[in-house]
C-alpha positions as protocol buffer text, in pm:
chain_id: "A"
residue {
  index: 1
  type: UNK
  ca { x: -3355 y: -1999 z: -6088 }
}
residue {
  index: 2
  type: UNK
  ca { x: -3456 y: -2060 z: -6430 }
}
residue {
  index: 3
  type: UNK
  ca { x: -3220 y: -1780 z: -6534 }
}
residue {
  index: 4
  type: UNK
  ca { x: -2921 y: -1891 z: -6384 }
}
residue {
  index: 5
  type: UNK
  ca { x: -2941 y: -2274 z: -6552 }
}
residue {
  index: 6
  type: UNK
  ca { x: -3033 y: -2080 z: -6895 }
}
residue {
  index: 7
  type: UNK
  ca { x: -2701 y: -1869 z: -6865 }
}
residue {
  index: 8
  type: UNK
  ca { x: -2463 y: -2137 z: -6949 }
}
residue {
  index: 9
  type: UNK
  ca { x: -2691 y: -2239 z: -7277 }
}
residue {
  index: 10
  type: UNK
  ca { x: -2667 y: -1876 z: -7390 }
}
residue {
  index: 11
  type: UNK
  ca { x: -2265 y: -1842 z: -7333 }
}
residue {
  index: 12
  type: UNK
  ca { x: -2324 y: -1629 z: -7049 }
}
residue {
  index: 13
  type: UNK
  ca { x: -2218 y: -1602 z: -6682 }
}
residue {
  index: 14
  type: UNK
  ca { x: -2526 y: -1617 z: -6414 }
}
residue {
  index: 15
  type: UNK
  ca { x: -2440 y: -1282 z: -6292 }
}
residue {
  index: 16
  type: UNK
  ca { x: -2432 y: -1115 z: -6635 }
}
residue {
  index: 17
  type: UNK
  ca { x: -2781 y: -1269 z: -6718 }
}
residue {
  index: 18
  type: UNK
  ca { x: -2922 y: -1154 z: -6417 }
}
residue {
  index: 19
  type: UNK
  ca { x: -2766 y: -825 z: -6452 }
}
residue {
  index: 20
  type: UNK
  ca { x: -2913 y: -788 z: -6819 }
}
residue {
  index: 21
  type: UNK
  ca { x: -3277 y: -905 z: -6672 }
}
residue {
  index: 22
  type: UNK
  ca { x: -3275 y: -663 z: -6440 }
}
residue {
  index: 23
  type: UNK
  ca { x: -3280 y: -892 z: -6133 }
}
residue {
  index: 24
  type: UNK
  ca { x: -3069 y: -807 z: -5847 }
}
residue {
  index: 25
  type: UNK
  ca { x: -2752 y: -1020 z: -5822 }
}
residue {
  index: 26
  type: UNK
  ca { x: -2712 y: -1252 z: -5522 }
}
residue {
  index: 27
  type: UNK
  ca { x: -2459 y: -1242 z: -5294 }
}
residue {
  index: 28
  type: UNK
  ca { x: -2292 y: -1564 z: -5404 }
}
residue {
  index: 29
  type: UNK
  ca { x: -2274 y: -1430 z: -5765 }
}
residue {
  index: 30
  type: UNK
  ca { x: -2137 y: -1065 z: -5716 }
}
residue {
  index: 31
  type: UNK
  ca { x: -1743 y: -1005 z: -5718 }
}
residue {
  index: 32
  type: UNK
  ca { x: -1542 y: -1100 z: -5450 }
}
residue {
  index: 33
  type: UNK
  ca { x: -1370 y: -738 z: -5437 }
}
residue {
  index: 34
  type: UNK
  ca { x: -1595 y: -492 z: -5633 }
}
residue {
  index: 35
  type: UNK
  ca { x: -1295 y: -247 z: -5612 }
}
residue {
  index: 36
  type: UNK
  ca { x: -1043 y: -482 z: -5837 }
}
residue {
  index: 37
  type: UNK
  ca { x: -1190 y: -319 z: -6152 }
}
residue {
  index: 38
  type: UNK
  ca { x: -1039 y: -10 z: -6055 }
}
residue {
  index: 39
  type: UNK
  ca { x: -662 y: -180 z: -6097 }
}
residue {
  index: 40
  type: UNK
  ca { x: -730 y: -302 z: -6469 }
}
residue {
  index: 41
  type: UNK
  ca { x: -565 y: 31 z: -6625 }
}
residue {
  index: 42
  type: UNK
  ca { x: -286 y: 14 z: -6419 }
}
residue {
  index: 43
  type: UNK
  ca { x: -242 y: -357 z: -6503 }
}
residue {
  index: 44
  type: UNK
  ca { x: -253 y: -283 z: -6890 }
}
residue {
  index: 45
  type: UNK
  ca { x: -4 y: -25 z: -6837 }
}
residue {
  index: 46
  type: UNK
  ca { x: 229 y: -255 z: -6693 }
}
residue {
  index: 47
  type: UNK
  ca { x: 165 y: -541 z: -6931 }
}
residue {
  index: 48
  type: UNK
  ca { x: 217 y: -344 z: -7238 }
}
residue {
  index: 49
  type: UNK
  ca { x: 576 y: -337 z: -7153 }
}
residue {
  index: 50
  type: UNK
  ca { x: 602 y: -707 z: -7095 }
}
residue {
  index: 51
  type: UNK
  ca { x: 796 y: -945 z: -7359 }
}
residue {
  index: 52
  type: UNK
  ca { x: 600 y: -1115 z: -7614 }
}
residue {
  index: 53
  type: UNK
  ca { x: 599 y: -1456 z: -7364 }
}
residue {
  index: 54
  type: UNK
  ca { x: 484 y: -1257 z: -7076 }
}
residue {
  index: 55
  type: UNK
  ca { x: 215 y: -1108 z: -7247 }
}
residue {
  index: 56
  type: UNK
  ca { x: 107 y: -1469 z: -7355 }
}
residue {
  index: 57
  type: UNK
  ca { x: 142 y: -1606 z: -7030 }
}
residue {
  index: 58
  type: UNK
  ca { x: -74 y: -1352 z: -6868 }
}
residue {
  index: 59
  type: UNK
  ca { x: -353 y: -1393 z: -7173 }
}
residue {
  index: 60
  type: UNK
  ca { x: -326 y: -1754 z: -7089 }
}
residue {
  index: 61
  type: UNK
  ca { x: -413 y: -1674 z: -6712 }
}
residue {
  index: 62
  type: UNK
  ca { x: -677 y: -1482 z: -6763 }
}
residue {
  index: 63
  type: UNK
  ca { x: -853 y: -1703 z: -6992 }
}
residue {
  index: 64
  type: UNK
  ca { x: -812 y: -1974 z: -6736 }
}
residue {
  index: 65
  type: UNK
  ca { x: -1007 y: -1749 z: -6489 }
}
residue {
  index: 66
  type: UNK
  ca { x: -1377 y: -1764 z: -6441 }
}
residue {
  index: 67
  type: UNK
  ca { x: -1556 y: -1493 z: -6605 }
}
residue {
  index: 68
  type: UNK
  ca { x: -1737 y: -1351 z: -6923 }
}
residue {
  index: 69
  type: UNK
  ca { x: -1730 y: -1612 z: -7213 }
}
residue {
  index: 70
  type: UNK
  ca { x: -1610 y: -1370 z: -7455 }
}
residue {
  index: 71
  type: UNK
  ca { x: -1269 y: -1368 z: -7303 }
}
residue {
  index: 72
  type: UNK
  ca { x: -1226 y: -1724 z: -7414 }
}
């Protein structure tokens, strides 16, 4: 599909561009765990108490993961 090929040129993930276009996201592009986002507030609550080095390590790990390009 052309939109999937266009996404990287626009700095977007394919699934994000499909969603913006109102096109259903194929299963292979869907998140593996739809409930994982619910854990983000708890993760942030724990992360704020990490020492500076720990927060830096967490940030490097998050940036190394596939996801929206605005994280990088």
